[in-house]
C-alpha positions in Angstrom: -54.0 128.2 108.9 -51.3 127.7 106.3 -50.9 125.8 103.0 -47.4 125.0 101.6 -46.3 123.1 98.5 -43.4 120.6 98.2 -42.5 119.6 94.7 -41.7 115.9 94.1 -41.0 116.4 90.5 -42.4 118.5 87.6 -45.7 116.7 87.6 -46.1 115.7 91.2 -46.3 117.7 94.4 -47.5 117.5 98.0 -49.7 120.2 99.6 -49.6 120.5 103.4 -52.4 122.2 105.3 -51.6 123.3 108.7 -54.7 124.2 110.9 -54.5 125.6 114.3 -57.1 125.5 117.1 -57.9 129.2 116.8 -58.9 128.7 113.1 -61.9 126.5 113.9 -62.7 127.0 117.5 -65.2 129.8 117.1 -67.1 127.9 114.4 -67.2 124.8 116.7 -68.6 126.8 119.5 -71.2 128.4 117.4 -72.5 125.0 116.0 -72.6 123.6 119.5 -74.6 126.5 120.8 -77.0 126.0 118.0 -77.2 122.3 118.9 -78.1 123.3 122.5 -80.9 125.5 121.3 -82.5 122.5 119.4 -81.5 119.5 121.5 -84.2 117.4 123.0 -82.5 115.4 125.8 -84.4 113.6 128.6 -84.3 115.4 131.9 -83.8 118.8 130.4 -86.0 121.5 128.9 -85.4 122.2 125.3 -82.7 124.8 125.0 -81.5 124.3 128.6 -79.2 121.4 128.3 -75.8 122.1 129.9 -73.3 123.1 127.2 -70.8 120.6 128.8 -73.2 117.8 128.0 -73.6 119.0 124.4 -69.8 119.1 124.0 -69.4 115.7 125.5 -72.0 114.2 123.1 -71.4 116.2 119.9 -68.1 118.0 120.3 -65.7 115.7 118.6 -68.0 115.0 115.5 -68.6 118.8 115.2 -64.9 119.6 115.5 -63.9 117.0 112.8 -66.6 118.4 110.5 -65.5 121.9 110.8 -61.8 120.9 110.4 -62.7 119.1 107.2 -64.6 122.1 105.9 -61.8 124.5 106.7 -59.3 122.0 105.1 -61.3 121.9 101.8 -61.7 125.6 101.8 -58.0 126.2 102.3 -57.1 123.8 99.5 -59.5 125.4 97.1 -58.4 129.0 97.8 -54.7 128.0 97.6 -55.1 126.3 94.2 -57.1 129.4 92.9 -54.7 132.0 94.2 -51.6 130.2 93.0 -53.3 129.4 89.7 -52.1 125.8 89.9 -53.3 123.7 87.0 -54.0 120.2 88.4 -55.3 117.0 87.0 -57.9 115.1 88.9 -58.4 116.1 92.6 -56.0 116.2 95.5 -55.5 112.7 97.2 -55.2 112.7 101.1 -52.1 111.1 102.3 -53.3 108.5 104.8 -52.0 108.8 108.4 -52.1 105.9 110.9 -53.6 108.1 113.6 -54.8 111.7 114.0 -54.9 113.4 117.3 -57.9 115.6 116.8 -57.3 117.3 120.2 -53.9 118.6 119.2 -53.6 122.4 119.0 -52.0 122.1 115.6 -53.1 119.7 112.9 -51.4 118.9 109.6 -52.8 117.2 106.6 -51.0 116.3 103.4 -52.4 115.8 99.9 -50.9 114.4 96.7 -51.6 116.5 93.6 -50.9 115.8 89.9 -49.8 118.8 87.9 -50.7 119.6 84.3 -47.6 119.4 82.0 -46.2 122.4 80.3 -46.1 122.2 76.5 -46.9 124.0 73.3 -48.8 122.9 70.3 -47.2 123.1 66.9 -49.5 123.5 63.9 -46.8 123.4 61.3 -46.7 119.8 60.0 -44.1 118.6 57.6 -46.1 115.7 56.2 -49.4 116.8 54.7 -52.6 115.2 56.4 -55.0 113.6 53.9 -58.3 115.5 53.7 -61.4 114.5 51.6 -63.6 116.4 49.2 -66.7 114.5 48.0 -67.4 114.8 44.4 -71.2 115.3 43.7 -71.3 113.6 40.3 -74.0 113.5 37.7 -75.4 110.1 38.9 -75.9 111.4 42.4 -77.8 114.5 41.2 -80.0 112.4 38.8 -80.8 109.9 41.5 -81.7 112.8 43.9 -84.0 114.2 41.2 -85.7 110.9 40.7 -86.3 110.6 44.4 -87.8 114.1 44.5 -90.1 113.3 41.7 -91.3 110.1 43.3 -91.7 111.9 46.7 -93.8 114.7 45.2 -95.5 112.4 42.7 -99.0 111.0 42.9 -100.4 107.5 43.5 -102.6 106.1 40.9 -104.6 102.9 41.8 -104.0 99.8 39.6 -105.7 96.4 39.2 -102.7 94.1 39.0 -99.2 94.0 40.4 -96.4 95.0 38.0 -92.7 95.9 38.5 -92.3 99.2 40.3 -95.8 99.3 41.7 -96.4 99.8 45.5 -98.0 96.8 47.1 -100.1 97.6 50.2 -101.4 94.7 52.3 -101.8 93.1 55.7 -99.5 90.4 57.1 -101.2 88.2 59.8 -100.4 85.2 61.9 -102.7 84.4 64.9 -100.1 82.2 66.7 -97.5 84.9 66.8 -100.0 87.8 67.1 -98.9 89.3 63.9 -101.4 91.9 62.3 -99.6 94.6 60.4 -100.4 96.6 57.3 -97.4 97.6 55.3 -96.1 98.9 51.9 -93.4 97.3 49.8 -92.5 96.8 46.1 -92.1 93.6 44.1 -88.4 94.3 43.7 -88.1 93.9 47.5 -89.3 90.2 47.3 -86.5 87.6 47.0 -86.6 84.9 44.3 -88.6 84.7 41.0 -91.0 82.2 42.3 -92.0 84.4 45.2 -92.4 87.4 42.9 -94.6 85.4 40.5 -97.1 84.7 43.4 -97.6 88.5 43.9 -98.0 89.1 40.1 -101.1 87.0 39.9 -102.6 88.4 43.0 -105.7 90.7 42.9 -107.0 93.3 45.5 -109.0 91.5 48.3 -107.2 88.1 47.7 -105.0 86.3 50.4 -102.1 84.0 50.1 -100.0 82.0 52.5 -96.2 82.9 52.3 -93.2 81.2 53.7 -91.2 83.6 55.7 -87.8 82.1 55.0 -86.0 84.1 52.2 -89.2 86.1 51.6 -87.5 89.5 51.4 -84.0 90.3 49.9 -83.1 92.1 53.1 -83.5 89.9 56.1 -84.4 92.9 58.3 -87.4 93.6 56.1 -89.3 90.6 57.5 -89.2 92.0 61.0 -90.0 95.4 59.8 -93.1 94.5 57.7 -94.4 91.9 60.2 -93.4 93.9 63.3 -91.6 90.9 64.8 -89.6 90.8 67.9 -86.2 89.2 68.1 -87.6 86.2 69.9 -90.2 85.4 67.2 -88.4 86.3 64.0 -86.8 82.8 63.7 -89.7 80.8 64.9 -92.5 82.0 62.6 -92.5 79.9 59.4 -95.6 81.1 57.5 -97.7 84.2 57.3 -101.0 85.2 55.7 -100.9 88.2 53.3 -104.1 90.0 52.2 -103.7 92.5 49.3 -105.4 95.8 50.0 -104.1 98.1 47.3 -101.9 98.3 44.3 -100.6 101.7 43.4 -98.3 103.2 40.8 -96.4 106.2 41.9 -96.2 108.6 39.0 -93.4 110.9 39.3 -94.0 114.7 39.5 -93.2 116.8 36.6 -90.1 119.0 36.7 -92.0 122.3 36.5 -92.2 125.5 38.2 -94.9 124.2 40.7 -92.4 121.6 41.9 -89.5 124.1 42.0 -91.5 126.5 44.1 -92.5 123.8 46.6 -88.9 122.8 47.0 -87.0 126.2 47.2 -89.7 128.9 47.4 -91.3 131.1 44.6 -89.0 131.7 41.6 -85.8 130.7 43.4 -85.3 128.0 40.7 -86.8 128.3 37.2 -85.1 125.6 35.1 -83.9 122.0 35.4 -80.4 123.3 34.9 -80.8 125.6 37.8 -82.3 122.8 39.8 -79.3 120.6 39.2 -77.0 123.4 40.2 -78.8 124.1 43.3 -79.0 120.3 44.4 -75.2 120.1 43.6 -74.4 123.2 45.7 -76.6 122.0 48.6 -75.1 118.4 48.5 -71.6 119.8 48.5 -72.4 122.0 51.6 -74.0 119.1 53.4 -71.0 116.8 52.6 -68.5 119.3 54.1 -69.9 118.5 57.6 -69.0 114.9 57.0 -65.6 115.6 55.6 -64.9 118.3 58.3 -65.8 115.7 61.0 -63.3 113.2 59.4 -60.6 116.0 59.2 -61.2 116.8 62.9 -60.7 113.2 63.9 -57.6 112.8 61.8 -56.0 116.1 63.1 -56.9 114.9 66.6 -55.0 111.8 66.2 -52.1 113.7 64.5 -51.8 116.1 67.4 -51.9 113.4 70.1 -49.2 111.5 68.2 -47.0 114.6 67.7 -47.5 116.7 70.7 -45.1 115.2 73.3 -45.5 115.5 77.0 -45.5 113.5 80.1 -48.4 112.9 82.5 -48.4 112.1 86.2 -49.5 108.6 85.3 -49.2 106.9 88.8 -51.0 109.7 90.5 -53.9 109.6 88.0 -54.2 105.8 88.3 -54.4 106.2 92.0 -57.0 109.1 91.7 -59.1 106.9 89.4 -59.5 104.3 92.0 -61.7 106.5 94.1 -62.9 109.2 91.5 -66.1 107.3 90.5 -69.1 106.1 92.4 -67.6 102.5 92.5 -64.1 102.1 94.0 -61.7 100.5 91.5 -59.0 97.9 92.1 -55.4 98.7 91.1 -55.9 96.5 88.0 -59.2 98.1 87.1 -57.8 101.6 87.4 -54.9 100.7 85.3 -57.3 99.4 82.5 -59.4 102.5 82.9 -56.4 104.8 82.6 -55.2 103.1 79.4 -58.7 103.6 77.8 -58.9 107.3 78.8 -55.3 108.4 78.4 -55.6 109.5 74.7 -58.8 111.5 75.6 -57.1 113.2 78.5 -54.1 114.1 76.3 -56.4 115.7 73.6 -58.4 117.6 76.4 -55.0 119.2 77.4 -54.1 119.8 73.8 -57.4 121.4 73.0 -57.2 123.6 76.1 -53.7 124.8 75.0 -55.0 125.5 71.5 -57.8 127.6 72.9 -55.3 129.5 75.1 -52.6 129.9 72.5 -55.1 131.2 69.8 -57.4 133.2 72.1 -60.4 131.3 71.0 -63.6 132.6 72.8 -67.2 131.5 72.8 -69.8 133.9 74.2 -73.5 133.7 74.7 -74.2 135.8 71.6 -72.1 133.5 69.3 -73.9 130.5 70.8 -77.3 132.0 70.0 -76.3 133.0 66.4 -74.8 129.5 65.8 -78.0 127.9 67.2 -80.1 129.9 64.7 -77.9 128.7 61.9 -78.4 125.2 62.9 -82.2 125.6 63.1 -82.3 127.2 59.7 -80.3 124.3 58.3 -82.7 121.8 59.8 -85.8 123.8 58.6 -84.3 123.9 55.1 -84.4 120.1 54.9 -88.1 120.3 55.4 -88.7 122.9 52.7 -88.7 125.9 54.9 -86.0 128.0 53.2 -86.9 131.5 54.5 -87.9 131.2 58.2 -89.2 134.2 60.0 -86.8 135.8 62.3 -89.3 135.9 65.2 -89.8 132.2 64.7 -86.1 131.6 64.8 -85.7 133.6 67.9 -88.5 131.8 69.7 -87.1 128.3 68.8 -83.5 129.3 69.7 -84.6 130.7 73.1 -86.5 127.5 73.9 -83.5 125.3 72.9 -81.0 127.4 74.8 -83.1 127.3 78.0 -81.9 123.7 78.3 -78.3 123.4 79.7 -77.6 120.2 78.0 -78.5 121.7 74.6 -76.3 124.8 75.4 -73.3 122.5 76.1 -74.0 120.5 72.9 -74.2 123.6 70.7 -71.2 125.2 72.4 -69.1 122.0 71.7 -70.3 122.1 68.0 -69.2 125.8 67.8 -65.9 125.0 69.3 -65.3 122.2 66.8 -66.2 124.6 64.0 -63.7 127.2 65.2 -60.9 124.5 65.7 -61.5 123.2 62.2 -61.1 126.7 60.8 -57.9 127.0 62.8 -56.6 123.7 61.4 -57.5 124.5 57.8 -55.6 127.9 58.1 -52.4 126.5 59.7 -51.9 122.8 58.8 -51.0 121.3 55.5 -53.4 119.0 53.8 -53.4 116.9 50.7 -56.8 117.0 49.2 -58.4 113.8 47.9 -61.5 114.2 45.7 -63.7 111.0 45.8 -67.2 109.8 45.3 -69.4 109.5 48.4 -69.3 105.7 48.4 -65.5 105.8 48.1 -65.3 108.3 50.9 -67.3 106.0 53.2 -65.1 103.1 52.2 -61.8 104.9 52.7 -62.6 107.1 55.6 -64.3 104.6 57.8 -62.9 101.3 56.8 -61.8 99.1 59.7 -58.0 99.1 60.1 
């Protein structure tokens, strides 16, 4: 058994696998003897069928199967020993006819080779990066939301601006029966709002559904309508159940302790400082993701190398569950080429910079992610045993391990980019960041 390589060019080669009869003969005999032991053929006792009959009936299929197994094993071992970096998988070169009884068989396979290149992280033109400015208005709005969230509801007799209206929407024809909360400010038009202003608890009114809410999606939400009925229903009955005024919580030590733990924050000034720091930390994740996307585009554009395009298009025709036509493979390749280029660039960055991710790093990173999530729900100092238990449960799932590993790799790459590439910082408000960073081009 012998494997040899013939180079067509720097990116394409042909592997030839030569298999002799002696390479597979003993395996074929072993399989056929096993068949004989288990064969149930009319006229013969089980296990006593003549081996000649077994060979006549099963010999060729067993031989072909064993040769194919040997061929795949030979290819795999050769690629591993020679450390050949290939793209896709070897493609068999079709032959018009194969003489399976020949003492020497030869099979050829096309392979596409990964290109050789280096990644340069010394850019001349600075890449635009973003920093979100957490301004006074944002902090004031957040404090207002916190006060409302932790405030208390006080029952009222009549509807006024800012009060929460709780009632039941119903329509027998369309099987609507849903209790919901909303505010007067959510209702569209002065005439509609005036209807609610005169309503008392226990009373009912008929409402026209068209232009009832300022946001069109609110109608489906409050009435629990499906897409089929949302344009058909014309009126709805509304019964008022409750009117509540949400009185904001006081900015006192009790609220501070609920939010951040005992005595972590003691004054409104400290509260604002804490909220600003947390917001800036949270926004870094968004700006870092944008930075990663922009650097990815920069590297794809500025790292020049060729790919074995024709080989990859041919491989894509048979790589999936469904066989693709030449035109379909061409289209799929165009869609995936950028992604393939970045995969190669990323692998080269990992190699050049000796980036490693081991199980202990994954576990520690998972714990940090868990702590960050718990913090959002007011658990600022989780117990280490609890963190250990949650992380073990999460990391028992292979898909979660892959997801967390990918996040950790992205974090390491972002750190690498920030240390080596030149950036031009652009400090903007959050709304401006969304507008500039994700506007359609």
